Structure formats: structure tokens, C-alpha cells
N, C-alpha and C positions, 0 to 999 in steps of 0.2 A: 503496499498500496501505501501511495507518493505519501509526507508529510501532509491536512491537514490544516492550515488555517481558520481561526475563531475568534469574533467580536466579541469581547463578549461587556460592553458597552464601554468604563473609560479605558478598556486594557483590552491591547490588542496581546493574542498568542499564536503563535507562530513557533516554527521551525526551533533548534539552534542553528548555528549557523559557524559556522569562521573560513572564510575565505573575505575577498578583495572590497570588498564592497559593507558588513559587519559585522566584526569577531564576536562573538558570546567571551569571549575566554578570560579575561580580561575581571565581566561579571562574573560567570561562573569561580571563581579566583575569591571573589571574596562573598561566595557562597561555601571553600572549603573543599571543591572542585582545581585540582591542578594535575587531573590525568592528561595528557596531550592532547591523544587520545580519545576523547569522552565525547566529545563533539562528531567527531566518525563516528561510535561504539551506537550512541543513539540511531544518529542517519540508517546504519545499520536496521538494526535490530525496527526504524520503521519499515523497510524495505521485505522485512523476515515477521513480518507480523509482531518480533513478541516481546516486545513494548515501544511504549504511546510518551516524549514528551511535547513540551508544550513549555518555551523563551514567553513568562509573561511578562511584555513589554509595557511601555510608556510609547503612543503609538502617535504622537507628531516628532521623539529623537529614534526609534525603535531602539532605545536601552532597556537590555533584559533589569532585569528590577526582581523575580520570582523563575523556578520551572517548574510547574507539576509535572508526576511522570505517572504514569497509569501500568502494569502489570501484571497483562494477563491468565500469562498464569495461577497467579493469585487474587484474581480478581480484585487487586489494590489502588490503593489512590495514595499519593504522594508530595512532597510539599518542602517546598524550602524554600525563603528570602533572604537575601540582601538585608542588613541593616537599615532599619527604616524602614521597609517596607514591607513589617508582612499584613500590613490591611487587605496587601493587594491576595494572597493567598485564598481568602474566602469566597469568592468571586470568582477568581478563576474557578479553581475547581467546584464551583458549580455547577460549568458553563461545560465544564472535560468531562463531569455525569452526565450530560444533558448528550454529549456526542457518544460519553462510552455505551449511553443507555438506545440508545440510539441508531447509530453506524454499527458497533460493534454487538452488539447483542448483551453485551456487560454490564451488570451491574459492580456497579464497584462502592 
């Protein structure tokens, strides 16, 4: 499956990126994620449908504020936010739960 973008009102959810236009790795480091292959691994999980993740972004800048992850094998949803941005995860998690139910037939 190709990554799916979600409009969650004040927040924009998109696939993680590390390319010439957007590099989420510095923001991921604020979350404690320093593995240089993390974005590639998450992209591969979308492709083989073994996991789904979204960068929760400020819509005007695209800056990653938080991450939402769905593990379809365990039907779990997890979130993590950069310091000072914890408030964005509730809205984002609700939007991802709706997506998981509608598109994946998965209750998380």
C-alpha cells in the first residue's frame, strides 16, 4: 500500500520523509529516534503492509510535531510527540483510528 495522507483539521498527517525537500530526521531525533534508517524502514512497512506511520505536521510548514504508528499485527496504535507538542496526538490518533477502521478494517 502506498502511504495515505490524512487531513486532521488543524494537523496534517503524511508519511515520514527524508529527501531533498523534507527531512524528518532532525525532528525524529527530538522524539529520541536516531536510527538513520528509520524513515526507510517505515516506508518499507507501508509497502508490505506490516506497519503504518504518520508524521503529524504543522500544515503551513510541514514540520513534524509528532508521530502516530499503527501495528496491524497487534492492532495497536502508539503516539509520541516532540516536547511542547503533546496536544496534537489526540486529534491525530482519532483520525488514524478512523482510517484504520475504514481502510484496513482494523480496530486499534
